[in-house]
N, C-alpha and C positions, 0 to 999 in steps of 0.2 A: 428027714421025712416026717418029723413031727408037725411041720407046717401043713401037711396035707390033711391033718385031722382038725384044723381050725374050722369053726362053723361060720357060715355066711348066712345072714338073716335077710330074708326077703321082707322088705318093710311094707306092711299093710296097715292102714289105720285101724286102731283097736276101736271097735264099735260096740256100744252097749245098746242092745235092743230090748224092748220090753214085750213080753208075751201078754197077750190079752185073753188069756184063758180063764174063765170063771171070775171070781171076785179078786184073786190075788195076782199081783204082777211081779215077775221075777226078772232081774236083768240077766241077759245072756252075753258073755264076752266071746269074741272071736280071737283065736290064738294066732300067733305068727308062725309061719312055716320056716323052718331052718334047714339049711343044706350044709353038708360037709364041703370042704375045699375040693375033694375029689369029685363030688357030684357037680359042683359048680364048674370045674374044669372040663368035665365030660360034656356038660350042656354047652359051654362056650365053644368047645371043639366042634360039636355037632353043628352049631349055628355057622361057624366059620366055613366048614366044609360045604354047607348048603349054599351060602352066598358065593363062595369061590366057584362052585360048579355052575351056579346060575349066571355068573358074569365072566366066566373063563374065556368066552369067545370075543369079548369086547376089548378092542384095542384102545387104551386110554388116550394115546396121542391123537388117534383119529377122532375119538369122541370129543376131545377138547377143540380140535379144528372145526368139527361140525357145529359144536356149541357156539364157537366164535362166529361162524358164518350165519348163524340164526339171529344174531343180535342186530337190532335196528341201528340205523345211523345215530339216532338220538341216544341210545344206550352207550354206544362207543364214545360219543362226544361227552357224555356224563362221566364215564370212566376216565377219559383223558383229562377232563377238568378237575376231577378229584385227585389224580396224580399230580397235576400242576400245583394244586392247592397244598398238598402234602409236601411237595418239594420246596415251595415258598416258605412254608412254616419251618421246615428243617433248616433252610438257609437263614431265616431270621434268627432262629435259635443259635446257630453257629456264630452269626455276627454278634449277637449279644454276649456269648461266651468270650469271644475275642475282645470285645470292648471291656468286659470286666477284667480279663487277664491283663490288658494293656493299662488299666487304671491302677495297677499295683495293689489289687485286692489280695489279701492273704489267701493261700490255696484252700485252707479249711473253710473259708467263708464264701468262696466264689459261687457255688450253686445257690446258697441262701440269698446272696446279694442279687444275683441274676433273677431269681424267681421274684423276690420282693420288688425290684425295680420294674420288672416286666408287667407286674400287676397295676402299676401306676398309669394314670392317664397322661398322654402326651408323648413326646419324643424320648426314646430310651436313653440316648446319650446325655441329653439335658437332665433327665431325671436321675441318671446315675451320678452325674457330677453333683447335683444338689444333695442326693442321698449320702454320698461320701463326705461332703462338707459337714453335714449334720451328724454323721456317724463315722468319725475317723478311726474308731476302734477296729474297723474291718480292713484297714489298710495294712500293708506289710510294714514292719518295723525294721530297723537296721539289724536286729538279731535274727530276723527271718531270712535275710538275704545271705546266700552262701557264696563263698569265694570259689570259683571253679578251680579244681585241681585235677591232675592227671588220673588220680585214683578215685575221684568223686567224693572225697572227704573235705568238708569245710574246715579251714584253719583260721586262727586269729593271729595276726602279726603283732607282736608286742612292741617292737621298736624298729626304726629304720637304721639304727646305728650298726654298722658291720662288725664292730668290736664287742658285741654283746655275746654272752653265753659261751659256747665251746671255743669259738675263735679267740676270745679274750684270754681264756685259760691257756690255749696253745701258744699264743703270742707271749704270754708271761713265762711259760716254761722253756720255750724255744725262740728267743729273740733273734737268732741268726737266720731263721726261715722267713721268707716273704709269703704272706697270705694274700 
């Protein structure tokens, strides 16, 4: 409950005005009005109740339908055009992300490379190819590529020889068993 005693400050610009009484001028400062958290909450509650009472009979769904019916054909066309433009931009962004991923760019640099290449003039894929030729440091290296395993852990195979490691030890100790 200690939070309720925090003060909230109503910000008003501090003005200094000069009195023009007699020969001397004295600056007068206006002070800021402060409220406690309880006073602020009470004021907020009062305002909410006022507006809830004012708009309680309004059905928001019906209002939206009425608002939509009041739009002109030009406004509807403008909104539709805006939606199409946004969808095209999102589609282009996704195509660029796919092109960057297919170009074997390292995961940590994909957003950077996509942004940098998208700012260049011309075709994105051509610019991507040129950019990666001049900046091969953003490409995946062989150590970045993981070998898929059933448990999701990348492993490195040391040798293709079946008689390495534990198998070689077992064969040496038990020559009579076929491995």
